N, C-alpha and C positions, 0 to 999 in steps of 0.2 A: 710832419704838417703834412693834410692832406690838400693837396694842391686842387682845385675848381677847375676845369678849362671851360672859357666861357666861347659861346660863340655866338656871335654878332651877327646877323642876318642883314643883306643891301637889300633894300627892296627899289627897285628901279620900274620907271612909270612903265608902260606897252611899248608906245610909241617912240620912249628914245633908249628902249633899254639897251642896246648894243655900243650907244654914246654914251651914258652913265655908267653905265660897270665895267665895258672897255676893255677887260678879257678877252682872251682868246677861248672858243668853246671848249677843248681840249685842255686848257686851266685849267675852267671851272670845271669838266669832269673829273679829272682829276682835285681838286680842291674838295668835290663831292665825295671822293672816293676815300680818299684818304681816315685812317681811323682816329675816334679818340683817344688824347694820348692816358697813360695811364695811371688811374690817382696812386699815390703812395699811399702806405699803408702808414697806420699809425703804430709806435711804438707800444708793447705790450706794458703792460704794470704789475710790476712782481709780483706772486703771491703773498699773502700777508693772513693771518690767522682774524676771523670774527675777536672782539674783544671780550673776554673772561666777566664774570659775574661782576655787576654793577660796576663798567665798562673799567674793568681793570686792565693793564697790557697783559696780551695774554702771551702764553710761555710755551715755547714748541720745544720736544725733546728729542725725537728721533722721527721719522717715516712711517709708513705702510710695510706691515712685518710679510704680508702676501702683495702680490701682483710683481714680484720680479727682486735680482739681488743687487739692492742698488747700496752703494755704500756715500756718503759724504765726508771730505777731508776737509776740515776747517785748521785754519792757522791764524794763532794770536798773536799780532804785531805789537806786543805791548811796548811802551815806554811810558811813566810815569812825569807827571808835569815839573817834579822837583830834581829827575836827572840830568838834568842839562849841562852841568858841569863833568860829570861822569862821561856823557857825550866828547865833549871837549878837549877831557884828558886822555881819549881813545878807545872809549869801552866802545862796541859795536853793537846797538840795538837791533840792527838790521839781518837780513841773511840771503843776501845775493844770490851764493853757489844751492840753494834751496829752491829758491823760484827757478833757476836754471834746471834744477834737478825736473823737477814738477814740468816745466816745459818739453824738456827731452822727454819725456815717460808719457809725456799727452797728456796730463793727470789735468782737469776742471776741480779747482777748490775754493773758498771760500775764507778769505784771509778779513778777518776780525781787524782791525787796526783800531789804532788809539791816534786823536787828532795831535799831539805832542808827536805823534813817530810821524807822520805825515809831512809834519813842520821840519822835522828835522831832515827826511827823506824823501823829500819833495819830486824828487825824479825816478825814483823808485816806488813810491807809491801813485804818480803818474803813468808810468809803464804799467803797474797791476793793475791799474783803472783800465787803462784801455784795452789790455789781453784782453779778447773774448772768452779764454782760456778762465778767466778767475771776474769773482766779483767781490766787491769791496764792500766790506758791511762797516756797523759803527762797534766800538767796544768804549765809549766815552772820549773826552777830550784828554781826561787827568791822569786815566786809569788809579781813581783814588775811587776806595772802597763807595757800595750804597748801602751799606749797612756795618754796623757798628761790629767792631770782630770779626773781621775780615781778612782773613792771615799777618797782622800784622799791617796793610794797609792804612794808610791816611783815611780820613773820609768824608765822604761830599755832603753837606748838610742839604738836610729836606728842602729847603725853597732854592738852591741851586741846580737839584739834579736836571730836571729838564734841560734847564741851559747850558750844562756840561757836554748834556748829548748833542743838543744844536750849535755848538760852536765847536762840537767835531766836524757835525755836516760841510760847517765853514770853513774849516783845515783843508778837507779833503776838496773845495771846492777850490778852493786858494792854491792847491797844487797842482790842479788840472785834473784830477780824475772827477770824469764828466756824469757817474751816475751810481754814485753809492746807495748798496739795496738799505732797504728799510727795515732791516733787522739788527737787533743789537745786542752784543754777550756783555753780563754785567761783570766788570773786574772783579777775577776771584770765580765765579758761580754764585757769587752773596746778594742773595735780591730778601727780602720780605710784605706784605702787602702794601706797605709804606710807599715803598719803591716802586710798586706797579702801579699804585693809584700816581704819584710823581710825572711817571711818564705816560700815563692813559691818553694826553693828549697825543702825543705825538705821533704816533701811527706805524710804530714798530710796534715786530714781532718778537719778543725776545729770545733769543734761542740759544737752550742749554745745547745736552748732546745726552750720551749715552755711555760711549765708551772712551774712557782718560786714557791718555797718550802716555802718564808719566814722563812726559821729557824734562820736563821743568829742572832743569838741575842733573838731570841726568847723565853720567860719562859708560854708561851702557850701552852700545847702541843695539844691540842683540836683545837686550830684557826689555826695550823700547817696543821691537818690533814682535816679541814673545807676547807682550800687553799688548797692544792692539788688535793683532790675529787672534789669541783668544779670546775677546770680549765682541767682535763684527757680527752682528747679526743682520741678516736684510734692513734695511731701511735707517744702518744706523749713523749716529752724528758722531764724530772721531774728532775730538779738540788735538793739537798739538802747536807747537810755536816756529815763531819765523824770527827767532832770536837769536843773534849766536852768541852773545855772551852769557844768556842765561838756560840756553839750550841746545849746546853746543852737538848732539848725537841725530841731530831730528834728521839731517838729508843723509846722512847712512840707512841710521833709519827705514826710510821714505824705498831706498832703493832694495829693502828686504821685502816692505809692506805688500807693495803694489804689484811685483808680478806674481805674489804667491797671492794674495787678492783677485788677480784677474784666471790664474790656473784655477780657484774655485768657481768660477764663473760669475764673480763680483763686475759690478758695473759701477764708475766713478763718477760721481753726478754732485752740483750744487747745492746749496741748501734750497734756492730756490727754485731748483728740482724737487725735493723732496717735502716741502709745503704743501706745492703745488699738487702734489699726488695724495697728501695729505686731507685737500681739501674737495678731492673728488668723491 
């Protein structure tokens, strides 16, 4: 919020200047010499892409291939709406050790979070959302698919797609995430024109990827690391997961991926920076 500093000038009649204005000359001189308070700068709006043909939701796959060796690591914090009983029985859909490792290695990252995940782990959602190293983006509320036949996921009805996305943002706010970004990742990465049309009024940019980490249900961390390292190019978006039960090797893979990419001269950035670069 920009604070406006207003000066109120007191006009004193010539004959009663000292009596009416009252302040000693030195104080009046100091007051005149004091510089105005600086105005606070307005927060910058995250970069988004312009709508596609016919106003369809735009889709982002990767950043520029030239202009620097940047790469965005993204992590899907998946939890499907109907998995509450599994969480209650002890299954862990979070991965705090992975987040700790990213902090230790000082790796910026974008976490695509489902609203149901934020409800299950509000303290973690809040901590991630308030850490300047990370940014939180939308992965739907329910983690139901936005198309038919998407890896066996249940599907969202066409007339409920926008509401599902908006419900996720509401869950983030309720958890205390202060600034969830206007980026959306389709569950399973599955979308079609109907889905893009359904979300066209939300103002989000759909974010896909060009490097699949292959960590979902993987048991070999070295294989995950090799797949990422073999696929990364300048501007790449890497999709990985932030879920202990479904991606148990991700944290170990990150401890190989990060130093090797840095050795190759890559700089880690958030998705917002890649999208900003693509717009220039």
